[in-house]
N, C-alpha and C positions, 0 to 999 in steps of 0.2 A: 649426460645431457646430449640430446640429439643435435647434430649439426644440420644446417639448412642452407640450401642454395638460394639465390635471389628469387627464383620462382618456386622453389620447393618448400613452401610454408604451409601447405594445406593440412599437414598432419600435426602442426605445432599448435599448442594451446597456451593462451594467455588468460590468467585469472585477474579480475579486477576486484580488489578487496579494500575494505576500509570501514570506519565507523559510520553509523547513520548520520545523515545530514552533512555529509562532506561533498556531496555532488557525485558520488560514485556511479549511480545509474545514468546521470547526464553524460558522464565521460564514456560509459559503455555505449550509449546511443550515438554519441558523436563519432565513436570509432567504427561502429557497425552500420550506421544509417538505417536503411530499410531492411537490411539482411539480418533479421532477428527471428528467433523461434521462442515461443513461450509455452512452457509445460510445467510439470511437477518433478521435483527430485525423486528418484526411485524410492518407492515405499513411503513417501512423505506427502504431506498436503501443503508443503511450502513451494511457492512459485519458483520455477527455474527459468532464467533468461540466458540464452546463449545465441551467438550470432557469428557472422563471418565479416572480418575487416578486410575489405578489398585492397589488394596490392597487385598492380599490373593485371595479368591474366588470371591470377589466383587470389590468395589471401590466407590469413591465419584465423584460427578459431578463438573466440573470446567468450568467456563465461563471466556473468555478473553474480558474484557471490553475495549472499544476504549480508546486510550490515551487521557488524559485530563489534562490541566495545572492547573485547579482549579475546585471547585464545583460551580463556577459561569459560566454556559455554554455560549460559544460564537459560537458554531458550532453544527450541527446535531450530530456529534460523541460525543462531550462533553455532550450534552443534554441527550443522551442515557445512558452514564456512570452515570450521576447524578441521573437520574430517577431510574436506577437500584439500586443504593446504597440507595436511599431514600425509594423506594417503595417495592423492592423485598426482602429485609432483608436476604441477604445471611448468612449462618450459620457462616462462617468465611470469612473475607476479607484479602487477601494477598496484602499489599500495597508495590509496588516495588519502591525503590529509587535508585539513582545512587551514588556510592561512589566517582565518579569523580566530581559530582556537588551536594554534600550532603546538603549544606545550602539552595539550591533552591528546590530540589526534596523532601526533608524532610518536607518542608512547606506544601506540598500537603498531606503528611501523617498526619500532625497535623490537617488539615481540616477534613479529613476522621475520625480521632479520635474523633473529636467534635460531630460526628453524634451519638456517643454512641453505636457503633457496636464493637463486638470482632474483633480485627485485629492482624495480624502477620506482622511485618516489615521485608521485605527482602531487604537487601542492596547489590545491584548487582555491578559488575565490580570492585570488590576489588583488582583484579590483576592489573588493570590499575592504580588504586590509589597507590598501593604498589610500582609500578614502579617510582612514583614521591616521594617515601620515606614516604608516608602517610599510617599509619596503624590505622584504627578506632577500638575503644574499644567497644566490645559487651556489657559488663556489664554497662558501662556508658550510652550507648544508651538505653538499656533496663530500667535502672533506670529513665532516663529522660522521656521516653515515657510511662513507666508502662505497656509495652506489650512485648511478646517474639520477639527477634531480631535474624535474621539469616544473616550471611555474606556469600556471594557466588559469583562465577563467572559462570553464567549459560552457557555461550557459551563454556566453558571448562568442564562443568558438575561438577565443584567443588562446594560443598555445597548444591547440589540439594537434596541429600539424607537426610541431617539434616532438610531441609525445609519440605520435605515430611513427616518426622517423627513429626515435630512440628504441621503440619496441622492435622495429624491423632490424635495426643494428644488433640488438641483443639476441634476436632469434637466429640471425645469420652467423654471428660471432658471439656465442654465449659468454658473458662476462664471468669473471671469478665471483663466487658468492661473497657477499659482504660479510663483515664481522661486527659483532656488537662492540661498542666503544669501551675499551679497558678503563678509560677515565671515570666512568660511572662507578666502578668498583673502588677506585681510589678516593671517592667522596664518601664512602661508607665510614661510619664511626668505629673506633676501636671498641671492643676487641673483634668485632665482626670482620673488619677489613683484613686483619692479620689472618683470621681463620679462613677467609675466602681465598687469599693468595696461597695459603698452605695447601688447601684442597687443589687449587690450580696446579701447583708444583707437583702434587701427588699424581694428578691426571697426566701431566706431561711426562713424568717418570715412567708411566705405564703405556706410553706409545700414542697417546692422543695429542694431535697437534694443538697449538695454542688457540687458534680460532674456534675449533670445536670445543675445547675445554671451557673457553669463556661462554660459549653458547649454552653448554650444559649448566654452568653456574648461573647464568642468567635465568634459565628456565626454572631452576630449583628455587631461586630467590623470588621470582615474580609469580610463580604458579601459572605460567603461561602455556604449559603443554599438558593438557588434561589427558589422563589415561583412557584409552578407548574401552577398557574393561572396567572402568570405574574403580580400579584398585591401585592406581598410580600414586606416586608420592606427591604429585603436584596439584591434586584437587584440594580446594579450600576446605579445611576441616576434616579431611580424610586422613587415615592412618597410612604410614609408610609401609606398604605391603609389596610394592613391586616397582618396576620402571618401564612399563609398557610403552609409555609415550617416548621415553628416551630411546628405547629399542627401535621404535617406529621412525623417529626423526633422525637418529644417529646410530642406526643399527651397526653399520660397518665399523664405527669407532669402538662400540662396545666389544665387538668380536675381536677387533685388533688389540685392544687393551688387554682383554682376557687372555688371548693367545700368547701375547708377549709375557704375561705374568706366568702362564703355565710353563713356557719355555724356561723362565727363570727358576721355577720351582723344580721342574722335572728334568731340566737339561735339554739341550738341542736334540731334536729328533725324537723326543718322547711322543708317544701316541697312545691311542686306546682309551681305556676307562680312566686311567690315572690323569691323563691330560684333560679329558672331558670333565672330570670331577674338579680339577684345578681351575678350569675355565669357569665353571659354575660358582666355585667359591670366590673367585676374583670378582665375578659379576655381582655377587651378593655384597662383597666388601665395598665395591664402587657405589652401589645403591645406598648402602648404609652411610657412607661418607657424605653423599649429597643429601640424603634424607635428614641428616643432622642440621642442615641449614634451613630446613623448611618449617620454621616457626612463624607465628603471626607477628611477633616482634621484629624478626628479621625481614619479613615481607614489607612491613611498614617502613623500616629503615631504608630498605632498598628502593622503595617507591619514592621516598623523599630525595634520595641521592639521584635517582633518574630524573626527577622533576627539576632539581637544581642544575643538572647538566644540560637539560633541554632549555632552561631559561638562559643559561650562559650562551648556548649555541644560537638561539633565536635572537637573544639580546633582551636583557631585562627591561630596557626602555620600551621595546616593542610589546612585550607582554603586558607591561603596565598601561601602555596606550590602548591596547585592545581591551584590557580590563576596565579602563575608564569608559571606553566606548559602551560596554555592556552596562556599567554602573550608571551612566548618565542617560540611559534609555528610560526616562521617567514614565514611559508608557506602561511598563510592567507593573509599576506601583499602583496604577489605576486598573489595568486590564486583568490583573491577577487577584484583585481585591475580592473577597467573598461576596460583597454586596454590589460594589460599583462594577466589578467585572461581569457579574451576571446581568446587571442592568444594561451594560454596554453590549453584551451579546444579544440581548433581547432587542436593543435598538438596531443592531445590524440586521436582525431578522425582519424587523418592521421596515427598515430602509430598503431591504431587498424586495419586499412585497410592493412597497410604494413605487420603487423603480420599475418593477415588473408591470404594474398597472400604468404608470405614467409614460413609460417608453414603449412598452409592448402593445398597449391597447391601440394607440393611433396607428402603429405599424401594422397591427393585425387587421384593422379596418381597411387600410390600403391594400393589403394582401388579398382580403376577401373581395374587394372591388375588382382587382386584376383577374381573379379566378372567375368572376361572373361574366367577364367580357366575351369569352368564346361560346357561351351557352346559346345565344341566338343562332349562331352558325351550326351548332350541333343539332338544335331543334329543327333547323331547316332540312336536315336529312330525312326527318320523319315525313315531311311534306313531299319528299321525293320517293316515297315508297320504302324507305329504309327504317321503318318504325322500330323494329326490334333492336337494330344496331344503335340507333339514336337513343333509345331508352336505356340500353346497357351503358353506353358512353356517358350519358348524363348521370346515371347512378354512380359510376366509378368516379367521374370527375368531381361530383359533389362530395363523395366520400373522401377522396384524396384532398380536396380543397379544405374540408373541415379539419383535416390533420395539419396541413401546411399553414393554416391560419395560426396554429400554436407556435410556429417557428420563431416569431419575434420574441415571445415570452421565453422560449427555451434559450435563445441566444443571450437574453438579458440575465437569466438565472445562472447559466453556466459561466458567463463573464464575471459576475459578482463572486461566485464561488471560487473561480480560478484566481481572481485578484486576492481574496482573503487568504487563500492557501499560499500563493506565491510570496506575499509579503511576510508570511510567518505567523498569521493570526490563528489559523485553524488548530495548531498544536496547543495554543493557549486556551481556546474554547474547550478542548478536551480536558485540560488541566482544571479549569474552573468547575467542570461538571463532575469531577471525581467524587466529591462528597455527596452530591445528589444521587449518583449512581449507586453508591454503597447503601443508601437508605432503601433502595428497592431491591436489594439483594444481589446487585451486580458488582463485579470487579471493576475498578476504575478504568482498566484497559478496555472495557466493553464499549465505552463511549466513542472511541476512535472508529471502529467498524460501523457503529450505528450512525455516526456522523457522515461517513463516506457512503452510506446507503442512500443518502439524499440524491446524488446524481443518478445512481442506479443501484437497485438492491443487490445486483450481482456482485458489485465491488464491495458492498458491505458484508456479504456472506464470505467472500474470499478473504476479506480483511480480518475475519475472525481467526485466521491462522496465527495471528500474533498473540493470542491469548494462551498462556501456558497451561492453565488448569483445565482439564478435559470437561469437567462439569460446567464451568463458567463458559467455556467455548460453545458447548452444545446449547446452553441456555441463550446465549447471545444470538446464535444462528436461528434459534426458534423465534426470537423477537424481531429480527431484521425486517421481515415482511410488514411489520406494523409501522415502520418508518415510511412515510409517503415519499416515493421517488419523484424525480423531476416531472415525469410524465403525469403522475397523479396530481401533483401540485399544479401543473399547467392546466389540466382539465378543470380543476377547481377555480383557478384564476380566470380562465377563459369564460366559464359559465357565470361566475360571479360578476365579471366585468360586463357581461351582456344583460344580466337580470337585476343588478343592484346599482345604486349610485356609487361613485368611487369610494367614498368614506365607508359606506355600508359594506361594500365588497371587501375592503381590507379587513374590517372587523369580522366578517363572516369567515374569511379564510383563516385568520388568526385563531378564531374560536375553534374551528375544525382541527387545526394543527395542535392546539392545546388539548383538545379531546383525544387526539391520537396519542399524545404523550401520556395522558392519564391512563388510557387503556393499556398502553405498553407497560407502564409501571404496575398496574393491577395484574396483568398476565404474568409479569416477572415474579411478583410476590407469590402468586398462586402456583406457578410452575416450580418456584424455589422450594415450596413446601412438599411438593410431590417428588422432586428429584432427590437422590441421595445427597446428604450434606457433604461439604468439603471441609478440609481442615481450617482454611482461612480464606477470607475474601482477598486479602492482600491489598496493597495500595498501588497507586499509579506512579511508576517511576519512569520519567521520560525526559528527554533533552528538549529544551525550548530553543528553536533556532533563532538566530539574530534577525531582528527586523531589517529589511533592506528594501530598496526601491523596487517597485514592480517591474517586471520584464515584459513589455508589451508583446514581444515575439513569443515568449513562452505562453503567455495568456492566450494570445491569438491561436497558437497551435492547439492548445487544449480545447478552446471553443470550436475551432474548425474541425478537429477530429470528432468531437461529439455531434456537431451539426451534420457532418457527413454521414455518421452512423445513423442519425435520425432520418436524413433524406434517403439513405439506402433502404431503411426499413419502410419508409413511406412509398418508395418506388417499387418495392417487391412485395413484402408481406401485406402492407396496407392495400395495395392495388388488388392483390389476389383476394384479400378478405372483402374488399368492397364489391368485387365481382360476385363472390359467394353471397354476401348480404343482398345484393341486388337480385340475384337469381331467386333466393328464398323469398324475397319480397314481391317478386313478379310472377312466379309460378304458383299455381297453374292458371290463375284467373286474371293476371295483370292488375289485380286490385290488392293493394297492400293489406286491407282489412281481412281478406279471405285467403291470403297467400300462406305459404308454409310457415314463414316467420311470424305472420299474424296469428296463426293458430298456436304456435309455440308461445307467443307472448300472452295470448288469452289464457293458456294453461297456467302461466305464472302470475296472472293477474290477482288471484286470491292472496298470494304472498305479497304482491305489490300493494294491495289495499292495506295490509298491515303496516307496510313501510311508508305508505303515502306517495307512491310513484306509479305511473301508468305502465302499460305493457311495453311501450317503446323504450323507456328507460331500463326496464328489467332486461330487455334483450341486449341493450348496450352494456349492461353490467355483466352479462354472460360473455359478451364479446371481449371484455377487458381481460378475461382469463387467458386469451391468446396473446394479446398485446395491449398495454394500457393506451397506446396511441389509437387503437381501434375503436375506442369509445366515441370519439368525435366523428370518426368515419361512419360508424353505425347510426349515430344521431342524424348526421347529414343525409344519409340515405332514407331512413325511416320517416323523417319529417318532410321529405321530398321538397326541399327548399334549395334555392341557389345559395352559394356561399355568403353573399352579402345580405340575403334576405333572412338567413337562419336566425340571427339574433332577434330580429323583430318578430318572427314567427314563434320563437320560444317564449318571448315576453307575453304573447297573447295566448299561448297554449298551455303554459306551465306556471303554477303558482310558485311564489318564492319559497314557501314552506316545503313544497314538493322538491324544488331544485336543491335546497339545502340538504334534505333527506337523501337525495340521490348522491350528492357530493360526499356526504358522510359515508354512505354505503360503499362507494367506489374506492374511497381512501382506505377502507378496512378489508376489502374483498381480496380473494386469493391473488398472489403475485402472478406475473406472466409465466408462461411455460418455461422460458429460458431460466428464470430465477428458481423455479421449482426443481429443474434438473440440477443446477449448481448446488442448491440446498441439500439435495440428497447425496450428491457426490462428495460434498464436504463433510457432512455429518455421518454418512453411512449408517443412518438410523431410521428404520421404518416408523419407530415410535415418534421421533421428532417430526417426521413428515406427516404422520396421521394427526398429531396434535396441531400442527400448522393448518391442515385442512379443516379440522374441527372448529378452531376459533375463527378461521377466515370465512366460514360459511354461516356460523351462528352469530357472530358479532355484527356483521353488516345488517342483518335483519333486526336484531334487538336495538342496536344503537340508532339506526335510521328511524325506527318507530318512535323512539324516545325523542329524537331531535325533531321529527315531524310534528308531533303533538305539542312539544315545547314551543316550536315556532308558531303554531296556530294560536297558542295562548298569548304570545307576544303580539299577535296581529300582524 
């Protein structure tokens, strides 16, 4: 272990580990603040977060390990966490557990403790536990684990400072590694208990200290140290062929024990091939002794003993109080019901749209009015001989204004999405959709990235990393662009609110979203028949977080971060694109009908006639390939209207059938350039990319034509 001075922490590494839904990433963010880097783990598609926790003039490095339920890896994320803990030897590991589920999340902490690394136990969400009348005792936990324990509520920043101080102390004066509690082994039933202590005595007699011996026994019984070569004795269901994990985690002890035995056999001073052979034989004996403990029955008995010990440590009354808290959440009986849960989710979707129209529309009108105020002053430039500058400024101003008008809708949608995620509902929505996803050939896990494609398709594509099966992962990546992102939805909502009555607008948007889902299901079934089959679809196994009160600060940060990203795009990409659109619509004749963009639009008009839209909407559709927000900017420039006049001009220039056809086409059209780049980097498949382009170019034409003629029939 490296020693560090007060300022010499720059080379020190702290790993933040824990089970999912324990607030691990929140603690990482609290420690590092804005000093974060996001990339991928080497050779993996799993996101890697690391940062610098500032201390004085320097700081120490922090890495946020992927959430893992155990040290027996079942997914690429868990495998990365295990490999890092076993191989990288962080100077200190902060193991995050949940005060709401202490008996389960602390079990993971015990498994990490068995690796013989210095750890700090951070028990998060103590405020939620306290609301159930449960107050966990720090001294009791510290005595039981033999390591520093910090209670905190990371989301409220309570306890973050004590945790930071504990980390600094551990880095400057590395504590002795904790040891697994011997009391757990004493709770084992006979004859396993006698056998375990016989093995312990055998290990002690061969030079391994008691702490290490208990750790080796713990790993053997829990299966918590997977062999990196997939041949170790600790993999569930694997044969006892070696002890790679033990050698990796306790290599010095193996060598020490083997060497002592060799001395005993060969005599002091023995060397050469005889000693080496004796060492090897002793190692095999040690593996065989520990392997004898690795049965399913023994693992089950050990798990029960560990659970009993944790309940005693935490307090059975506390465990029961927290259990009642979960049992009395009657919401799940309703929200997870196959019928009522689906109806509730549909209701939330409807409520989101109604709120978007009810709150966003009046605010959008006010925003449009404010953007129209400077136009008379800009036009005055033209009368002063600055005609070209005035024309360009008006074009850019109207383009940006048409985008900024969407801002109220975006704020409303992001706020509702953040609220549902923060209180714990989104995981339940994914659980409800598991059965429906399996019917269209998708793994239940696919719904989670598809759900998170709504704010932005990029997050949906990246979220596919959580899908273990390669075929299912590629199929889900292929389908993500069919999920309308927030920008697409806002374009639909904005145009619908301008061209339809409020009730009709809601129904139109709901119908278009339903159509998107039907198309997604159809493409999934079709692609599933083309792609090589998998052994099993598998089911969705996930942890449902506890419901809790929404955190306005967290919701506000989420909305603010996304609104800033939107405004940044509006102030850079959209401005540049508006200048380009203006130039193409102004050059060479200053007449939009005969300009370059007018000529391009006329070339697309035959295709537009099939779809039921005019050349200006066809041009806007092409612009959406760069950025979905560019749609409204293009429409604002091509219709040559002030921001507040644009709704009225569209109502008189565009039929409702044509507007619905355009909204349909833009919801199915190719994703933005950024999403296309991420899609290829995640899939590494030109076939997936080609298939996405194929359906993204064909479907908008076909479906828009169908929708247009159907709308005409309805009148």
